[in-house]
N, CA, C and O atoms as a GROMACS GRO file, in nm:
protein
  180
    1MET      N    1  11.091  -8.260  -6.361
    1MET     CA    2  11.061  -8.330  -6.525
    1MET      C    3  11.116  -8.187  -6.602
    1MET      O    4  11.086  -8.073  -6.567
    2THR      N    5  11.188  -8.218  -6.695
    2THR     CA    6  11.217  -8.123  -6.805
    2THR      C    7  11.121  -8.136  -6.928
    2THR      O    8  11.064  -8.242  -6.956
    3ILE      N    9  11.112  -8.053  -6.980
    3ILE     CA   10  11.060  -7.966  -7.115
    3ILE      C   11  11.197  -7.994  -7.221
    3ILE      O   12  11.317  -7.968  -7.212
    4GLY      N   13  11.111  -8.062  -7.326
    4GLY     CA   14  11.217  -8.073  -7.414
    4GLY      C   15  11.220  -7.919  -7.474
    4GLY      O   16  11.141  -7.836  -7.429
    5MET      N   17  11.332  -7.878  -7.597
    5MET     CA   18  11.326  -7.778  -7.650
    5MET      C   19  11.209  -7.772  -7.745
    5MET      O   20  11.142  -7.670  -7.765
    6THR      N   21  11.192  -7.871  -7.793
    6THR     CA   22  11.058  -7.782  -7.899
    6THR      C   23  10.939  -7.806  -7.807
    6THR      O   24  10.853  -7.787  -7.893
    7VAL      N   25  10.881  -7.829  -7.714
    7VAL     CA   26  10.826  -7.758  -7.674
    7VAL      C   27  10.838  -7.624  -7.575
    7VAL      O   28  10.749  -7.585  -7.499
    8GLN      N   29  10.940  -7.576  -7.589
    8GLN     CA   30  11.023  -7.499  -7.512
    8GLN      C   31  10.982  -7.337  -7.613
    8GLN      O   32  10.930  -7.230  -7.582
    9GLU      N   33  11.049  -7.405  -7.766
    9GLU     CA   34  10.976  -7.322  -7.882
    9GLU      C   35  10.853  -7.265  -7.889
    9GLU      O   36  10.816  -7.149  -7.911
   10GLU      N   37  10.767  -7.418  -7.853
   10GLU     CA   38  10.617  -7.408  -7.922
   10GLU      C   39  10.549  -7.258  -7.783
   10GLU      O   40  10.468  -7.165  -7.795
   11ILE      N   41  10.607  -7.291  -7.706
   11ILE     CA   42  10.556  -7.224  -7.592
   11ILE      C   43  10.598  -7.074  -7.577
   11ILE      O   44  10.558  -7.000  -7.487
   12ARG      N   45  10.688  -7.036  -7.680
   12ARG     CA   46  10.715  -6.892  -7.720
   12ARG      C   47  10.678  -6.846  -7.816
   12ARG      O   48  10.658  -6.725  -7.832
   13ARG      N   49  10.658  -6.966  -7.927
   13ARG     CA   50  10.579  -6.890  -8.048
   13ARG      C   51  10.464  -6.873  -8.019
   13ARG      O   52  10.409  -6.795  -8.097
   14LEU      N   53  10.366  -6.931  -7.899
   14LEU     CA   54  10.252  -6.935  -7.911
   14LEU      C   55  10.240  -6.763  -7.842
   14LEU      O   56  10.181  -6.662  -7.879
   15ASP      N   57  10.320  -6.794  -7.738
   15ASP     CA   58  10.309  -6.685  -7.594
   15ASP      C   59  10.312  -6.502  -7.744
   15ASP      O   60  10.255  -6.393  -7.750
   16ALA      N   61  10.387  -6.559  -7.806
   16ALA     CA   62  10.413  -6.422  -7.917
   16ALA      C   63  10.339  -6.392  -7.991
   16ALA      O   64  10.340  -6.278  -8.038
   17GLU      N   65  10.234  -6.501  -8.034
   17GLU     CA   66  10.087  -6.530  -8.127
   17GLU      C   67  10.004  -6.436  -8.008
   17GLU      O   68   9.905  -6.371  -8.043
   18GLY      N   69  10.046  -6.434  -7.883
   18GLY     CA   70   9.930  -6.389  -7.792
   18GLY      C   71   9.804  -6.485  -7.751
   18GLY      O   72   9.689  -6.450  -7.721
   19VAL      N   73   9.864  -6.625  -7.759
   19VAL     CA   74   9.753  -6.693  -7.717
   19VAL      C   75   9.782  -6.707  -7.564
   19VAL      O   76   9.902  -6.717  -7.541
   20PRO      N   77   9.706  -6.711  -7.459
   20PRO     CA   78   9.675  -6.691  -7.296
   20PRO      C   79   9.762  -6.833  -7.279
   20PRO      O   80   9.767  -6.929  -7.356
   21GLY      N   81   9.836  -6.808  -7.136
   21GLY     CA   82   9.880  -6.925  -7.100
   21GLY      C   83   9.816  -6.993  -7.039
   21GLY      O   84   9.880  -7.083  -6.983
   22ARG      N   85   9.710  -6.991  -7.023
   22ARG     CA   86   9.684  -7.128  -6.969
   22ARG      C   87   9.637  -7.219  -7.084
   22ARG      O   88   9.609  -7.338  -7.071
   23GLN      N   89   9.634  -7.161  -7.177
   23GLN     CA   90   9.539  -7.234  -7.309
   23GLN      C   91   9.687  -7.292  -7.379
   23GLN      O   92   9.693  -7.412  -7.404
   24ILE      N   93   9.778  -7.225  -7.402
   24ILE     CA   94   9.894  -7.289  -7.428
   24ILE      C   95   9.935  -7.411  -7.311
   24ILE      O   96   9.994  -7.503  -7.368
   25ALA      N   97   9.923  -7.432  -7.194
   25ALA     CA   98   9.944  -7.505  -7.125
   25ALA      C   99   9.850  -7.644  -7.141
   25ALA      O  100   9.885  -7.761  -7.123
   26ARG      N  101   9.742  -7.602  -7.174
   26ARG     CA  102   9.654  -7.723  -7.209
   26ARG      C  103   9.676  -7.783  -7.341
   26ARG      O  104   9.664  -7.903  -7.368
   27THR      N  105   9.717  -7.673  -7.433
   27THR     CA  106   9.730  -7.732  -7.579
   27THR      C  107   9.855  -7.828  -7.532
   27THR      O  108   9.823  -7.947  -7.528
   28LEU      N  109   9.995  -7.798  -7.496
   28LEU     CA  110  10.068  -7.878  -7.458
   28LEU      C  111  10.101  -7.964  -7.374
   28LEU      O  112  10.202  -8.032  -7.356
   29GLY      N  113   9.966  -7.947  -7.306
   29GLY     CA  114   9.996  -8.092  -7.167
   29GLY      C  115  10.135  -8.037  -7.085
   29GLY      O  116  10.232  -8.113  -7.091
   30VAL      N  117  10.152  -7.905  -7.006
   30VAL     CA  118  10.269  -7.876  -6.935
   30VAL      C  119  10.203  -7.783  -6.780
   30VAL      O  120  10.086  -7.793  -6.743
   31SER      N  121  10.232  -7.760  -6.761
   31SER     CA  122  10.184  -7.645  -6.637
   31SER      C  123  10.205  -7.501  -6.653
   31SER      O  124  10.293  -7.438  -6.712
   32ARG      N  125  10.108  -7.467  -6.591
   32ARG     CA  126  10.108  -7.266  -6.625
   32ARG      C  127  10.174  -7.201  -6.568
   32ARG      O  128  10.171  -7.080  -6.588
   33ASP      N  129  10.274  -7.267  -6.458
   33ASP     CA  130  10.386  -7.219  -6.414
   33ASP      C  131  10.519  -7.239  -6.502
   33ASP      O  132  10.605  -7.151  -6.497
   34SER      N  133  10.543  -7.382  -6.603
   34SER     CA  134  10.612  -7.389  -6.696
   34SER      C  135  10.633  -7.271  -6.786
   34SER      O  136  10.730  -7.206  -6.824
   35VAL      N  137  10.492  -7.270  -6.806
   35VAL     CA  138  10.442  -7.167  -6.968
   35VAL      C  139  10.508  -7.061  -6.937
   35VAL      O  140  10.587  -7.014  -7.018
   36ALA      N  141  10.481  -6.981  -6.768
   36ALA     CA  142  10.528  -6.887  -6.748
   36ALA      C  143  10.644  -6.854  -6.757
   36ALA      O  144  10.691  -6.749  -6.800
   37LYS      N  145  10.709  -6.974  -6.703
   37LYS     CA  146  10.897  -6.962  -6.722
   37LYS      C  147  10.929  -6.988  -6.849
   37LYS      O  148  11.002  -6.905  -6.902
   38TYR      N  149  10.890  -7.092  -6.923
   38TYR     CA  150  10.935  -7.050  -7.079
   38TYR      C  151  10.919  -7.008  -7.147
   38TYR      O  152  10.993  -7.009  -7.245
   39ALA      N  153  10.784  -6.927  -7.136
   39ALA     CA  154  10.762  -6.803  -7.215
   39ALA      C  155  10.884  -6.641  -7.185
   39ALA      O  156  10.932  -6.566  -7.270
   40GLU      N  157  10.895  -6.638  -7.080
   40GLU     CA  158  10.964  -6.496  -7.051
   40GLU      C  159  11.112  -6.549  -7.023
   40GLU      O  160  11.176  -6.487  -6.939
   41LEU      N  161  11.174  -6.662  -7.089
   41LEU     CA  162  11.284  -6.699  -7.127
   41LEU      C  163  11.375  -6.658  -7.220
   41LEU      O  164  11.360  -6.736  -7.314
   42GLN      N  165  11.459  -6.582  -7.246
   42GLN     CA  166  11.526  -6.537  -7.375
   42GLN      C  167  11.662  -6.599  -7.408
   42GLN      O  168  11.764  -6.553  -7.356
   43LEU      N  169  11.666  -6.692  -7.486
   43LEU     CA  170  11.774  -6.742  -7.524
   43LEU      C  171  11.858  -6.644  -7.656
   43LEU      O  172  11.824  -6.586  -7.760
   44SER      N  173  11.981  -6.667  -7.580
   44SER     CA  174  12.104  -6.649  -7.703
   44SER      C  175  12.072  -6.685  -7.803
   44SER      O  176  11.995  -6.781  -7.804
   45PRO      N  177  12.114  -6.626  -7.933
   45PRO     CA  178  12.145  -6.686  -8.055
   45PRO      C  179  12.286  -6.796  -8.072
   45PRO      O  180  12.312  -6.848  -8.180
   0.00000   0.00000   0.00000
């Protein structure tokens, strides 16, 4: 299953605000592994 760009952007935004990964996963309905993956992903402009 792939995660849409909107969810990926939301993961990065929440992570930048300091929201814990577990809470991000629960809020967005994705796995903690997915949160960790996309929080670390740096997209070039």
